[in-house]
N, C-alpha and C positions, 0 to 999 in steps of 0.2 A: 260525307262525311256520315256515318246512326250517332242516334244519341246512344247507342249500346255501346261504340266504342271509344266515344267520348266520357262515359261513362267507367269505362275499362279503364281508362287514362289516367281519369280525374282518384280511381281508388288504388293505383297502382301509385301513384308520386304521392296520395296520400299516406299509403303505406310504408315506401321509401321514407319519407320524410317525417313519418315514426320512426323510422330505422334509426337515421341521424337522431332522433331527439332524445332515443330511449340511450345510441351507444356515447354522444357527448355529457347528458346526465350523469351516465358507471365512470366516465374520466373524469368529470366535477367531483362523481363522490368519493372517487377515488383518490386514500391519505397520499401526496405528495413529501418526498424530504427530499433535500442535497447534501450530496455525501464528497467529504469533502477529502482527495488525495492527490495523486503526483503521479508522474508516468513511469514509476516502478513498475516493473514487466511482472512482479508478483501482484498489483492490482488489479492487474488488466483483465480477469472472469470479472471483476465486477462491473468494466466494463461492456463488455458483451453480454452480459443481464441485462446490463439497462439497455443498447442496442438492439438484441434481439425482443427483449420482451418478456423476457422471463422474473424480472420482478410484478410487472402486472397483472403475470400471469399467480402470482400470489396474491392481487389484490394492494399492491404499490408502487406507487410511481418515482421511481430516483432518480434524480438528477444528478450528471457525474460536473463535478466542477477540479479542477486540479490549481489546487490550495498552496502553499511553501508551506512547511512543515511547519516552521518555529508560528505559522499566523493560523492553523486549521484550530487548535485550540481557541482561540478569540474567534472564531465565527462560529464556536459552537458557543459558547459566549456572551454572543450580541445575535442569537438567535438566527444568522445568515445559512447557519449547517445546522443538522440534527442530527448526523454520523459523522464519523473519522475512520479512518486506515491508515494506520503507519506502525512503527515496532512497540513491542512492548517496552522497549529501554522509553521512548519519548512518550505512552503513558506514563510513566514512571514519573517526570520530567513535568506534563502538565500537573498530576495532581499536587507534586511539590509548590507548582505555581499559584493551586489556590484555584484551579479549576479540574475536578474529580473526575474522569471518566469510565465508565465500566464497560469489560473487555469481554465481547458476546460469543464471539466469531474468531476462527483459528483462521488467516489465508493462506501463507506458504512459511516454508524457509530454506531460506536462502543457502545454497550450493554450491558455493561457487560467484555468484550471482553480486558480490561484493566484492572490491579486492583492493591493493595496495601494487599500486603502476611506480615502478621506481628506475632510475637511472641503471643502465650494464653493469657501473661497475659499482653499483651497492649490493651485494649478496648476502647479506645479514639485518636484520629491521633494526643492530645495532651501530650499523653503520651512518645509520640518519641522525644520529646525536650533533647537536647543530646546526641540523639542515634546515629545509625550508620544505616544508608539505601545504600541499590547494588540497582545503579538506572545504567542505560547512561549516557553519561557527558551534557552537559550543550547544548541548541541547538540541539536535541532529543527528539522524542517525549512524552518518556519514561520520561525526565526530565523534561518536560513544563506538562504532567499528573502530577507530583508530584506535584510541587510549585502551580501550579491551586487550587491541591486537601488543601494542607496549606491557600495559599491565601485563602480558604474559608472561615476556620476555625483556620483564626487571626493571621498566623503562617510565616515565610519567611523563604530562603535558611537556613542564619546564625542563624537558631535553632537546625540544626541537623548534622551532619556529615554524608557525602557522600564516599560509595566504588564505584568506578566508573568501574560497568561493563555493557555490554551490554546485551540484552531483555534474553536470552539465560544461558547463565551462572552467569546473576541474579540469576532467574529461583531456577540452578543447585545450586549453594552457598547454597540459604538459605533453600534447600532441606535438604544439606550437613549439616544444622546445625551453620553456622557461617552468622553474622549480624543480627543485630534483627529487621530488615524489610526489603524488597524489592520492586520495581515498576516492574513487567513486562508485557506483553502479548500473546495473543493468538496465536501459539498454545502451548507456556510455561506455561502460566495461568493454564490451564489445570492439566500441573505434580504437581501442588503445591495444586490444588482441589485434587489431587488422592493421595495426601503426607498429609493426616489430619493431624498427629501426628508431622510435619514438624511446623503445624502453624494453623494459618487463613486470611480469605482474607478478608477485614476491610472494605476497601474501593473498590467501583468499577466504571467505567463510567457509571451506571446508580445510580446511586448518582451524581454524576457530568458531566454531557453527556462533555463532553474539547473533544473527540477522534473524527475527522473527516477527512476522507484520499478524494482526490481528483488527478485527472491525471494534469497534465501539460505539457507544450511546450514555448519554444523563444518565446518571439513577434514575431522578425523579421522569424523564423521559419514555425511560423502559416500563416504570411500574406504570405510566398512562396510557401506554401506547402498544402491550408486547405484542397485537396483530404486526402488527407494521414490523418489529424488530424479526419477528419471525417469518414475515414475507421476505424478509434480506440476506434474513440468512435461509432457506431454503430458495432464493434464486440466485445465490453464488452455489450450491451444490449442484441445480440443475444446470448451470455451467460449465460446471467438470464436467458433465454428465456429457453438454454437447461437446465439448472441447475433444470427448475420445470417440463420439458417433460423427461429426465432421470439423476432423482436425481444419480444413485448406480451409473452408468460411473463417472457421472460430478464431485462425491465426490472420486471417486478412481483416478481420474488424477490428483486432484487437491491438492489429499492427497501426491501423489506420489511425488507431488518437495518437500515438506516439511519431507517424510520418514514416513507418516502416513497411515495407513488403510482408506479404505471410511467411513470405521466408527467410525475410532476414525477422524477423519475429520469431520465428522457430527457436532459430538460433540462438538467439539471445533468454528463451525459456529453457533452453535445456540447463541453465544454470541455476533454473527453479525447481522448489520441490511442494505446490501444492498442494491443501491439507483435505482432501474428505473426513464426512463426518464421522467414516469409522477412526480417523487421524486425527481429528478435534476430541470424539469422547475420550480416546487414549490420552492426548495433552493434555487436559484441563483434570485430567486426574493426579496430577501433582509435578509433571515435570514443569509444567507452568509456574506456578510460585516457586520453583525450585529458582528458577533463569528470572524471576520476578525480585528477588532476595537478592543472586548472583550480582543483575544490573544495578539494584539501587543504591549497593555496595561501591559497587564502580563513579557510580555519579557521583557518589558522595566525598570518595575523599581525592575523584578530579576536580572538585569542587564546581561540580554541573549543579547540585542542589545543593543545600543549606542542611537541611533535616527529608529521613527519609521517612514518605508518607501511610498512612493505614493501606497497605496492600489487600487485604482480604474484600474491600467492597468494591476493587478494582475486575475482577470475575463474578461472573452469572454462565452456566453453564446448566440451564434451562432449558437453552432454544438448541440445544445440540442431541438433546437424547431424545 
């Protein structure tokens, strides 16, 4: 073996090691955040952006963690997460509880992705008076959705009984023949749709569009880390573009996170309307603020919050311009 060959091998090895070192340094230098959310279909592009490296393309390493809705704001307060994905009504409840978060990105609107399943003998929501509904606890989106449905039909929380179950177990219990009704969301609502003998879907967010999802950070974090926030926003929009250009691969990745096939995920996604940059810009112009006021009033009347928090600081549209 010649000395020239050995020298070339050594040089190549040094270059390779240098490349690895450079890559490791870049990864180390890249800011990392943890984003808390759930398996709700509307959040799935965030998982896609994380898995496909779209957040990293914009200079931020995002770890997705599934965290119960009641606990997400607590993890932010404790420093375990930096960002949260949830609904507008929930951000109001978080703020009323003393943990304000500022919404920077509109993710999706539910177009039938949240719904009230009932037994076959129930033909209108007022037929549920005195009956038991499986639904997540006060302060969660399913609970808000249910009381919003009831309010628009002249009912209140005192008119029904509640069995407190998360979205997935609520659907499972209803399919198993328990309870008179259940309020749940995709992908679990589709399990009810696919079990016709269990009952029927009486109302959804197509009837009453009250479920809107956002991403938010704490105000101080936004001030100190605007590039990180912008990277998250840009990564989400890139994920929506990928869904359009490569739907099969995108659905497979998104479905895998909630134990669905790509085909199953595509089925549940039919009830979701993801919101691109133009839709974000339009929604932040006033519709968001109007809905926040309505959601706050509903929660105050239902006793979910004791007082309406300041709503203005909960919105920052500078990252979607």
